[in-house]
PAZA-735392 format. One record per atom (N, C-alpha, C, O): x, y, z. Coordinates in steps of 0.02 Angstrom, whole numbers, plus 50000, padded with zeros to 5 digits. Layout:
XYZ ...
***
This chain:
485445173450005 485445167550049 485935168650106 486475171350096 485735166550167 486165167250225 486835163750215 486865158350186 487375167050239 488045164250229 488125157350261 488435152950232 487835156550321 487885149950354 487535144550314 487765138850310 486965146450285 486585141650245 486995139550184 486995133650164 487335144350153 487755142850095 488315138150115 488485133450078 488605139350173 489165135150197 488935127950207 489265123250184 488365127050241 488125120250253 487895116950188 487965110850179 487615120950143 487415118150078 488035115850039 488015110750005 488575119650045 489205117750013 489455111150041 489675106850004 489435110450107 489675104350140 489265098350119 489535093150100 488605099050123 488165093450106 488205091850031 488225086050011 488215097149991 488275096149919 488925092649901 488945088449856 489465094549936 490105091349924 490085083949939 490345079849901 489775082049995 489715075050014 489315071149962 489485065549944 488775074149939 488355070849889 488735069849824 488715064449794 489085075049801 489475074449739 490045069549746 490205065949698 490365069249805 490895064349816 490625057249809 490935053049777 490045056049839 489745049349836 489545047649765 489695042149740 489215052349731 489015051149661 489625050349616 489635046049572 490135054449628 490735053949588 491105047449596 491315044349547 491165045149659 491495038749671 491115032949640 491415028549610 490445033149645 490045027849616 490085027949540 490145022649508 490075033849511 490115034449438 490795032249412 490845029049360 491315033949449 491995031949430 492065024249431 492335021349384 491815021149485 491845013849489 491435010649433 491655005849402 490845013449419 490415010849367 490775011149299 490775006349261 491065016849284 491395017649220 492025013449214 492135010249162 492445013549266 493075009749264 492945002249260 493294998649224 492444999949297 492274992849296 492014990749227 492204985449201 491584994949198 491324993449131 491894993049080 491924988349040 492344997949082 492904997949034 493344991849044 493574988748995 493484990149107 493914984449122 493604977949097 493954973649069 492954977149107 492614971049083 492634970649007 492724965248979 492544976348974 492564976348901 493264974648875 493344972048819 493774976248915 494464974648896 494674967648916 495234965548902 494214963948947 494354957048966 494744956249029 495034950849040 494764961349072 495114960749136 494724955849181 494114956049183 495084951649217 494754946549258 494374949649316 494584954749343 493814946549337 493434949049394 493864949449458 493784953949498 494334944649465 494764944649524 495174951049527 495214954249579 495484952849471 495914958749470 495494965149478 495704969849510 494894965249448 494444970949456 494264971849530 494274977449556 494094966349563 493904966749633 494474969049678 494364972549726 495084966949661 495664968749702 495894975949691 496154979149737 495804978549630 496094985049614 495574990549600 495514995249639 495214989849546 494774995349524 494254997149576 494135003049589 493934992049605 493404993549654 493704996849716 493435001649742 494274994149739 494594997049798 494835004149786 494705008549826 495195005149730 495425011849714 494835016549702 494845022349725 494335014149667 493765018449650 493395020849711 493225026749715 493255016449758 492885018449818 493305022849864 493025026249907 493965022849856 494405027049897 494545033749863 494865038049894 494315034649801 494455040849766 494185047049802 494535052149803 493575046849831 493345052849867 493825055049922 493955061049929 494085050349961 494555052050013 495205054849984 495475059750011 495445051949930 496065054249899 495995061349873 496415065649889 495475062649836 495385069449808 495255074449863 495495080149859 494895072549915 494775077049971 495425078850006 495545084750022 495865073950017 496505075350051 496945079850008 497245084450034 496985078549943 497385082749899 497115089849896 497495094649897 496455090449893 496135097049891 496275100849956 496405106849954 496245097350012 496375100550077 497095103050082 497215108450108 497575099150056 498275101350057 498355107750015 498675112450036 498055107749956 498105113549912 497765119649943 497955125349929 497255118449985 496905123950017 497245126150081 497005130650116 497825123050097 498185124950157 497885122250221 497965125350274 497545116550217 497235113450276 497475106250284 497085101550272 498105105250305 498355098450313 497985094450366 497965088350364 497685098050414 497305094550466 496725090650437 496565085250461 496405093450386 495855089950353 496125084050314 495805078650313 496695084850282 496985079550241 497165073350282 496945067850266 497545074250335 497755068550376 497195066350422 497115060450437 496785071250444 496205069450487 495715065150449 495395060750478 495645066350384 495205062450342 495415055050342 494995050650348 496065053750335 496325046950333 496275043550402 495985038150408 496545046850452 496545043950520 495835043250546 495655038050574 495425048350536 494735048150559 494325042950523 493905039650553 494435042250457 494065037150419 494235030150442 493795025950450 494875028750454 495075022150477 494785020550545 494565014850558 494775025450589 494485024550655 493735023350650 493465018750681 493395027450609 492665026650601 492495020150566 491985016950583 492905018050519 492765011750484 492735005850532 492295001550527 493195005750580 493215000150628 492705001050683 492274996750693 492735006650719 492325007450779 491585008850762 491145006150795 491465012950712 490775014750696 490455009750648 489935006950663 490775008750590 490455004650538 490444997250557 489924994050551 491014994550579 491014987550599 490584986550662 490284981250671 490564991650705 490144991250764 489404990550745 489064986150772 489174994750700 488474994350677 488344987750641 487834984550652 488814985750599 488734979550561 488684973450607 488254969150597 489114973150657 489114967450704 488474967250745 488254961850764 488184973050760 487554973150797 486984970250754 486534967050780 487024971450689 486514968750644 486584961250636 486094957550640 487214959050626 487344951850617 488074950450635 488514954150613 488204945250674 488904943450690 489314942450626 489064939950576 489944944550629 490374944450570 490844938450574 491294938250616 490754933650529 491214927950526 491844930150489 491834934450446 492404926950508 493054928950480 493384922950447 493414917450476 493634923950386 494024918750352 494734918950379 495094923950370 494954913550411 495594913450445 496184914850398 496614918950413 496184911450340 496734912250293 496774919350266 497324922250262 496204922150247 496204928850220 496414933950272 496794938550257 496184933150333 496354938050385 497084937650404 497384942650423 497374931550398 498084930850414 498494935350368 498994938250390 498294935850305 498664940150257 498444947450264 498864951750275 497794948750257 497554955650256 497624959050324 497754965050328 497534955150377 497614958050444 498324960250457 498434965450487 498804956350434 499504958250443 499654964650405 499994969050431 499404965150343 499514971150303 499184977250336 499464982650336 498584976250364 498234981750398 498644984150457 498724990250467 498914979650497 499324981550555 499954985150532 500134990350561 500284982550481 500894985850455 500734992850429 501104997550443 500184993450392 499985000050366 499845004950423 500035010750420 499515002550475 499355006850533 499995009050569 500045014750591 500475004450574 501115006150607 501505011250565 501815015850592 501495010350498 501835015050454 501505021950460 501855027050463 500855022050461 500485028350468 500675031750534 500795037850535 500715027950588 500915030750652 501615033550649 501745039050676 502065029950618 502765032150614 502835038750576 503185043250598 502485039350518 502555045450479 502215051450513 502455057050508 501665050150549 501335055650586 501785058050643 501855064050653 502085053350679 502525055250734 503155058750707 503445062950742 503355057050646 503925060350616 503795067650597 504265071550589 503165069450591 502975076350578 502915077850504 502365078950479 503475077950469 503475079650398 503335073350357 503705068450361 502805073550316 502625067850274 502785069650203 502425073650171 503335066750177 503575068850111 503615063250061 503325057950071 503965064550005 503985059749949 504275052949967 504045047849941 504785052750010 505085046250028 504575041850063 504485035950045 504235044650113 503725040850148 503155038950101 502895033350103 502975043550056 502445042150009 502625036549962 502215032149947 503245036449938 503475031249892 503475024449927 503285019349897 503675024249990 503675017950028 502965015250035 502845009250026 502495019650051 501805017450061 501495015049996 501155009949995 501615018649942 501335016549877 501645009849856 501295005549829 502295009049867 502625002749850 502334996949891 502254991449865 502184998249954 501874993149996 501184991149970 501004985349970 500804996149947 500134994749920 500184990449856 499804985649848 500644992349812 500724988549750 500934981349766 500674976649736 501394980449814 501614973749833 501034969749862 500974963749847 500614972949902 500034969549931 499554967149877 499324961449879 499404971449829 498944969649776 499224963949734 498864959249717 499864964249718 500184959049677 500184952349715 500014947249686 500374952549779 500384946349818 499684943349825 499584937349818 499194947749838 498504945249845 498254942349779 497924937049779 498404945649724 498184943149658 498504936449642 498164931749621 499164936049651 499514929749635 499284924149682 499254918349662 499144925949745 498934920849792 498244918149778 498104912249792 497804922349751 497114920149738 497004917549668 496534913849655 497454919449621 497344917849550 497314910349538 496894908049499 497744906449571 497774899249557 497354895049603 497364888949599 496974898449647 496574894649697 495844896849693 495704902849694 495394892049688 494684893649686 494404892649757 494114887449772 494514897749800 494284897149869 493784902649885 493584906549841 493584902949948 493074907749968 493324914949960 492934919449944 493984915949972 494254922749967 494254925149895 494084930849881 494444920849849 494414922749778 493694924149757 493554928949722 493244919849780 492544920849763 492294927549789 491874930849757 492544929649848 492334936049876 492534941749831 492124946149816 493164941849809 493394947249765 493014947149699 492854952449671 492874941249673 492504940849610 491784943249618 491504946449574 491494941749676 490814944249690 490814951849696 490354955149673 491344954549726 491394961849732 491404964949663 491064970049651 491784961949616 491814964449548 491144963749513 490914968249478 490814958049523 490174956849490 489624961349519 489174963549482 489674962849584 489174967149615 489294974549602 488844978649612 489904976149580 490054983149565 489584985649510 489464982149462 489334991749518 488864994349468 489174994549399 489724997149390 488814991949350 489054991749281 488664996949241 488144999449264 488904998649183 488565003549141 488395000449074 488744996049049 487865002949044 487695000648977 488175003848927 488415009448937 488315000248875 488765002948824 489424999248824 489514994348859 489875001648783 490514998348773 491075001748809 490985005048860 491675000748782 492285003248813 492265010848822 492425013448875 492075014448768 492105021748771 491575024648818 491675029848848 491015021148823 490505023348872 490775022748943 490665027148985 491135017248956 491435016349022 491955021649036 491975024349091 492395023048988 492905028148997 492585034949009 492805038849052 492055036448971 491715042748979 491415043549049 491465048849080 491105038249073 490825038349141 491365039449193 491275043149240 491935036149183 492485036849231 492725044049233 492865046649287 492775047249176 492985054249173 492475058749209 492665063249247 491835057549196 491305061349231 491355060349306 491285065049345 491485054049327 491555052549398 492125056449430 492055058949486 492685056749395 493255060549421 493075067949428 493245071149478 492735070649377 492535077649380 492065079149439 492155084049474 491565074749449 491105075649505 491475075149572 491325078949618 491945070649576 492325069649638 492755075849654 492785077949711 493075078549603 493485084549614 493055090449636 493235094049683 492485091449603 492035096849622 491765095849693 491745100449733 491565089649709 491315088149775 491835089349829 491675091949882 492455087349816 492995088449865 493105095849878 493195097949935 493085099849824 493185107049833 492635110049876 492775114049921 492005108149862 491445110849902 491495108449975 491375112350021 491675102049984 491715099350052 492265102850092 492145104850148 492845103550063 493405106650099 493255113950114 493375116350170 492995117550065 492825124650076 492325125350132 492395129650176 491805121250131 491295121550184 491575119650251 491415122750302 491995114450253 492285112150317 492735117450348 492725118450409 493135120850307 493585126050332 493185131850363 493355134250417 492655133950330 492235139450355 491895137350420 491865141350467 491625131250423 491285128950484 491775128650542 491605130550598 492375126150530 492885125750582 493035132750609 493105133750669 493095137550563 493245144450584 492665147450624 492775150750675 492045146150601 491465148950634 491375146250705 491165149850750 491525139750714 491425136650779 492055137050823 492045134850880 492585139850796 493195140750835 493555134250849 493915133850899 493475129250806 493835122950815 494345122350758 494295125850707 494815117850767 495335116950716 495055113050657 494575109250663 495365114250599 495155110350540 495315102950549 495025098650517 495795101450594 495955094450609 495355090850639 495205085150619 495015094050686 494435090950718 493885089950666 493555084750667 493775094750623 493275093950570 493475088250523 493045084450502 494115087750508 494345082250465 494245075550496 494075070650462 494355075150562 494295068750598 493565066650606 493435060650616 493105071250603 492405069650617 491965070350555 491795065350524 491785076450538 491305077650484 491565074950418 491215071250383 492175076850400 492455074650335 492575067150335 492415063750286 492875064550389 493035057450392 492415053050387 492395048350348 491905054650427 491295050750425 490925051650359 490655046950331 490935057850334 490595059150270 490885055150213 490515052350173 491555054950208 491865051150153 491835043650165 491975039750119 491645041550226 491575034450240 490855031950231 490715026050241 490405036450213 489705034450205 489605028750155 489185024350167 489965028550098 489875022950052 490045016250085 489695011250075 490575016050126 490755009950161 490205007950212 490055002050220 489905013050245 489375011650293 488775008550258 488505003550282 488565011450203 487985008850166 488125001750142 487704997350149 488715000750112 488894994150086 488914988950141 488674983350131 489194990750199 489254985950254 488574984150284 488434978350299 488144989150292 487484987950321 487074983550273 486744978850295 487094985050209 486734980950160 486984973850161 486594969150158 487644972950164 487934966250166 487704962450228 487554956550224 487684965850285 487464962550347 486734960550343 486554955150365 486314964950317 485604963450310 485484957450264 485024953550275 485904956850214 485854951250166 486184944850191 486204939850156 486454945150252 486774939150280 487494938250256 487754932750261 487814943550229 488504943150206 488944948050245 489314952050216 488894947750311 489284952350353 490024951350344 490414955950355 490234945250323 490944944050312 491224948450256 491804950450258 490804950050207 491004954550154 491154961550182 491614964950159 490754963550232 490854970150262 491544970650294 491884975750288 491764965350328 492424965350359 492974966050306 493444969950315 492914962250252 493404962750199 493424969650168 493964972250153 492834972750160 492804979550132 493154984550177 493524988950154 493044983950243 493334988650291 494084987950295 494454992850294 494324981650298 495054980650301 495384983250238 495894986650241 495084981650180 495354984150117 495344991650114 495834994750090 494804994750136 494745002050135 495285005250178 495585010250159 495395002450238 495895005350283 496595004750255 497005009250262 496734999150222 497394998250190 497485003350134 498005006450130 496975004150092 497005009050038 497065016150065 497435020250037 496705017650119 496725024350147 497435026450166 497655031950149 497785021950201 498465023650224 498965023250167 499295028150151 499025017350137 499545016250087 499405019850022 499865022249989 498765020250002 498595023549939 498485030949947 498835034949915 497995032849988 497815039949994 498375044050025 498595049049997 498605041850084 499145045550118 499785045250077 500155050150073 499925039350047 500525038650008 500535043149947 501025046549934 499985043049908 499955047149847 499945054649865 500265058649831 499585056349919 499575063349941 500275065749959 500465071349940 500655061649995 501335063550015 501785064149954 502235068449952 501685059949904 502085060249843 501945066649804 502415069849779 501315068449798 501125074149756 501145080849793 501295085949763 501005080749858 500975087049895 501205085849967 500785085250012 501865085649979 502125084450047 501835089450097 501715095250079 501725087150159 501435091650209 501665089550278 501965084250287 501515093650327 501695092250396 501085090050435 500565093350432 501135084550471 500575082050510 500475086350572 500955087950607 499855088350586 499715092450645 499915088850709 499825082750715 500185092550757 500415089550820 499835086350859 499935081450895 499225089150851 498655086450888 498515079250870 498335075250913 498595077450806 498475070550785 498995065850814 498845060250833 499625068250819 500155064150848 500045062950923 500255057850949 499715067750956 499605067051029 499055062051045 499105058351094 498525061751005 497955057551023 497685053250967 497655047150974 497505056350912 497085052950862 497415047050828 497085042050814 498065047550815 498405041950783 498415035950830 498395030150808 498455037350896 498455031850945 497765028650951 497705022650963 497235032650943 496555029950942 496475025350882 496185019950888 496715027450824 496685023150764 497065016650774 496825011350756 497665017250804 498075011250816 497735006650866 497735000550858 497435009550919 497085005550969 496465002150939 496324996350955 496105005650894 495525002650861 495744996650818 495404991550817 496304997450784 496564991950743 496754986050787 496604980250770 497094987350843 497284982050889 496674978550918 496674972450927 496154982450933 495544979550961 495204975050910 494944969750927 495214977150847 494934972950793 495304966250789 494984961050786 495964966550789 496364960450785 496214955950846 496154949950839 496164958950905 496034955150966 495364951550962 495314945650977 494844955150941 494174952150937 494154946550885 493834941450895 494504947650829 494504942450777 494874936250801 494644930650791 495454937250832 495874931650852 495574927550909 495754921750917 495124930450949 494844926751005 494294921850985 494104917651025 494044922250923 493534917550903 493404917350829 492934914150806 493824920850791 493734921450718 493024923650701 492724921550651 492764928050743 492094930850732 492034937150774 492304937550829 491674942150747 491514948050786 490774947750804 490344948350760 490624946750867 489934945750889 489634952350911 489964957550912 488994952150930 488624958250943 488904962251001 488944968450997 489104958951056 489354962851113 490014966351095 490174971651121 490404963351051 491014966451028 490864972550984 491214977550986 490334971950944 490104977650905 489894983450950 490014989250935 489564981751006 489354986851054 489954990251085 489944996251098 490484986451098 491104989251125 491404994151075 491634999651094 491414992251011 491654996750959 491285003350960 491585008750960 490615002950962 490205009050960 490305013351022 490335019451017 490345010151080 490455013851142 491135017451140 491195023151163 491635014051114 492305017151108 492285023151061 492595028251074 491915022451006 491875028050958 491495033950988 491695039650978 490965032551025 490585037851057 491015041551108 490995047651113 491425037751146 491865040951195 492385045251160 492555050651185 492645042951104 493155046651067 492865053251040 493175058551046 492275052851010 491955058850983 491785063751039 491865069851031 491565061151096 491405065451154 492045068951178 492025074851196 492595065351179 493235068351199 493445073951151 493675079251173 493355072751086 493525077951037 493075084051046 493305089751041 492425082751059 491955088351068 492135092551129 492115098751127 492305089151184 492475092751245 493135096551236 493205102251258 493615093351203 494265096451194 494265102351146 494715106551148 493755102651103 493725108051053 493345114151078 493325119251044 493045113551137 492655119251164 493085123651208 492845128651234 
***
């Protein structure tokens, strides 16, 4: 078989295994949690969020071990940028996204703080255990505050998290079946990450571009495909507000969870290229999201078009700069 064909097969196969692995992990963990009597609210806040972010986490750790920090940090920064500009852009074009004011006041603040922390550590260059511990501590505090805030109130935000837990794929069988599925999901995710990173490194070398650019584009968008599918389905079903909550939660987990845990387990140095441009694009995308939400507590179709145009311009700039 042609070497190039093997490389692309590795990349595509890795993406498929990452998606299957993340879904299987969520299915198994959710089943086990329900059998243990864990509340739907807590499942929605933790297991689903962590589970859907596992592909990004394993990919970043694998990239660090493979000596490709550009893929690791590019995966996080690129995913957050794509989540807002690409995924919310497409979602808003399908159906305007209504925003819950109370929920966004809390989650939006955490998203901005997480984005600022991410910018600070990238500009600092070396991302190590201290920064990782701070980010993980922030994530734990966010989950605890959100859980305590929603536990005693039966409002739309609590209902959203409970619906997320109820809609999460369940598995037949009991506790051990759920645990078994979770283990299989982790195995598939690890294998998929290895194939994806190996393929991405070879493609970057063949095309003469940095692994950072590949991490910001191919890897970032690929690992964000589950969020894209979930958001589009939610918009088609008339629940575009769920898509916004998923994206904000995913971006918070990406920075505080994925980047934080990666820094704790495998400290690395952020590529200078990301500090020059890409982290500022992510920060600008976050600011644009807050601006659009605050001007009407809704993201309408023309704002979605602005998101998509901004993302197209960013990708075009990366393409031109890499040639």
